[in-house]
N, C-alpha and C positions, 0 to 999 in steps of 0.2 A: 533371642528375638528382642528382648528388652534392650540389650546393648546396641543392636543394629538400629532399632528405632531411635534410640537416644543419639546415636552417631549421625543418622540422617537428619533428624530435627535440628541438631546443633549446627551441622554444616549448612543447612538451608538458611538458618538464622544468620550465620556468619556471612554468607554470600549476600544476603539481603542488606545487612548493615554496611558491608564494604561497598556494595553498589551505590548506596545512597551517599556514602562518604566520597566515592570517586566522582560522582556527578557534582557534588558541592565543590570539591577541589577544582575540577575543570572549569566550572562556572566562575568561581571566585578569582582564580588566577588567569583566566582567559586562555587556557592551554588548548591547543588543537589536538583532539584525541587521536587523529590520524598521523600526527608527527612522531618523530623519534622521541622527543621529549614527552609527548603524551603517552607513548608506549612504555617509557621508563617509569612514569608516574603510576600508570596502571599496574605494572609489574611490582613496583615497590609497595603499593597499597595492598594488593592481594598477597604478596609474598610476606611482608612483615605483619600486615593486619591480621591475617589468619593465625599466625604464630602467637601474636600478643593477646588476641582474644582467647585463644586456647589456654594461654598461661593464666590469664585473669580468671578463667572459668575452671582451672585445673582442680581445685579442691572440690568444688561442687560436682564436677564430672566424675572425679575419682570415687566419691562417696556413693554416687548413684550407680556407676558402672560395676563396682565391686560389692556393693551392699555393705560397705564399711560402717560400723557403728562407733561413733565417737564416745569415749569414756568421759562423761561429764561428772558422774559420781561413782567412783569405784565400788563394785558390788562384792568383790572378794579379794583374797590376798594376792592373787595373780595380777588383777587389774591395778591394785594399789602399787605393787612392785613395778609394773610397766610405767605408770605415770611418774612415780618417784625417780625411776632410773632415767627416763627421758628428761625430767626436770634437772637432775644433776648434770647430765651430759650437755644439755642446752646452756646451762650456766657456765660450764667449763669451756664451751665453744664460743661463748659470747653472743648468743642469739636469744630472741624471745622464745618463750615457752610454746612449742608447737601443740596443736591438737593431737591427741593420741587415740588411735582407733584400732579395732580388730575386725577382720573380714573373714568369712567362711570360705576356705579353700584347702584342699588336701596337700597342695605343694608347700614346700618350705620357702616362703618369700616374704618380703616387706618392701615398702616403697615410701618415698617422701615426695611431696609436691607442694605447690603454693607459689604465689606471685612474689613474695619477698621473705627474707630471712626471719622476720619477726611475726609472720602470720602464716605459718606453714602447717602441714599435716604429716604425721608419721603413722603409718598403718602396718600392722603385722597380720599374717595369716594364722588361722587356727592350726594349720598343718605345721607351721614353724614352731608354735608354742608347744605342740605335742611332741615334736621330734627332736628338739634341741634342748641342751642343758641350759641352766640359767646363765652361765658364763658365755655360752655361745649366742644366746639371745641378746645379752648385753652388748656383745661385739657387733651384732647386726644392727641394733638400734644406734650404736655409735657411728656406724657406717652411714646410716640415713641422716643422722644429725650432721655429719660432716658434709654431706651433699648440700644441705641447707646452708651451713656456715660458709661453704665455698662459693655460694651463689650459682650453683650449677644449673638450676632451672632457668634463670634469666640468661646466663651465658649461652646455653644450648638453644634457647629461643632466638637470640640474636643471630647465632650461626645459621639456624634453620631459616630465619627470615632472609638472610643474605643469599643463601643458595637457592631458596625459592624464587627470589627476585630475578636472579640470573637465569634460572631455568625458564621462567615465564617469558622474560625479555628476549633471550636468545632464540627460543623456539618460535616466537611470533616474528622476530626480525628475519630469521632465515626463511620462514614460510612466506613472508611478505616479499622477499627478494625473488623467490621461486615464482610466486604469482605474478610479479611485475614482468618477469621474463617469459611468462606464458599467459597471454591475455585471455586464453580460452578456459583457464582454470576457474572452476565454479567455487561457490562458498563451501560446499561440503568437502571438496577436495582440499581446500585450504585448511579447514579445521581438522581434517584427517591427518594432514602433514604436521600440524601443530601438536596433535595428540601423540603421534609417533615420536616427534622430536622431544616433547616433554618427558616421555617415557625413557628415552635414551639419556637425556641430560639428567633426569631424575635419578637414574641408576648411578651415574658418575657422581652426582651431588651426594647421594646417600653414603658413598665411600668416604667422603670428607667428613660428613656428620658422624658416621660410625667410628672413624678414627678418633675424633675428639671425644666421643662417648667413652671409648676404651681408656683414654688417658685420664678422664675424670674418675673412672672406677678405681684406677691405681691410687689417685689422690685421696679418694674417699676411704679406701682400705688403709692407707697410711694415717689418715686422720683418726680412723677408728682405733688403730693400734696405739696412737698417742693417748687417746681418751680412756680406752679400756684395757690396753696392754696387747702386745703383738701375739702372744701365745693364744689368747682368747680369740683373736681375729683369725689366726691360722686354723684353729680347731673348728671355727664356724665355717670357713671355706672348705675344709676337709669334709665336714658333715654334708655340705651342699653337693658334693660329688655323688651322693646317693639320691639326689633330688629328682622330682618329676620336672619335665620341661615347663618353663614359665607359661602361665595362662594369661598373664597381664598383656595388655595391648598398648600400642602407641607410646606416648610419653611415659606412661606408668611403667611399661616394660623397661624403658631406658633408665628409670630411677629405681628399679627393683634391685634387690641384692643378687638376684639370679636372672639371667637373660635366656633368650631362645637360642636354639641351635641354628647353624647355617653351614652351607657347603664350603664356604670360604671364610676365613677369619676377617677378610675385608668388610664383610657385611654383618659382623657381630657387634652388638652394642656393648657387650662385656667381653673382656679378655678371657681365654680359657682359664679355668680354675687353677690348673697346674702353674700357669704363668703368674697368677695373682699370688699364690702361695710362695713361689720362688722369689718374687719381688719383695715380699715382706721378710723372708728369711735372709735375703741378701742386702737388705737396707742397712745403712750405717747410722740411721737415725735412732735405732733402738738398741 
């Protein structure tokens, strides 16, 4: 319930902010909201705006949705090791020191988030700390640090913004053409068509986003192998084969070490673990 309320409150705030921005842009530039240009501006503001606001709020949202506790002063040997390991990996990757946090969850998982590579967050689950060896945890941390170093959060936000813009624009453009050819169509019918088209285009768009997501997982695995060693990363991925399904949602799921299952690989944010292990074993980099 806490996650649902946080999600609803955040999205209502985003819609309110973007609506104000939209009105300001239309007034300042003298754009006709009913024109094709007006529709494109509307689609771009809501398509990119929502993605970038989510990115800027990502650390705050992650901490509150998972209950992650940032380690400000390590209280035990485990927390000391976590902070020191991330510090060494961040230095090796050429990024600023991320915040390090632990969240309570039985699954073996970890995630990275943040608006830029010098102000990020790396969080690990209690289940991962209990179930993995120190070498395996080190590899998982290196995977998340690699996500940050590769700028994956920003890149995925840009791609999501582009596909969101096209989904919104095309759905309303086609619905408008249908309404123009049927003068008896009411407002409810128009928005009904928009919703259906956005669902269809959204599915197609998600295939594009998920393809990119899988590619960056391979790159993060390779980055982790360079930082911590390929054998450690392979062992960590093998351990994940006995994992619970990820309980992370949204962008956190996309940047977790382990993703959710899907009926088709087209809709997976993470490649199957067997393919990730094979990619590391077959790589000529190591």
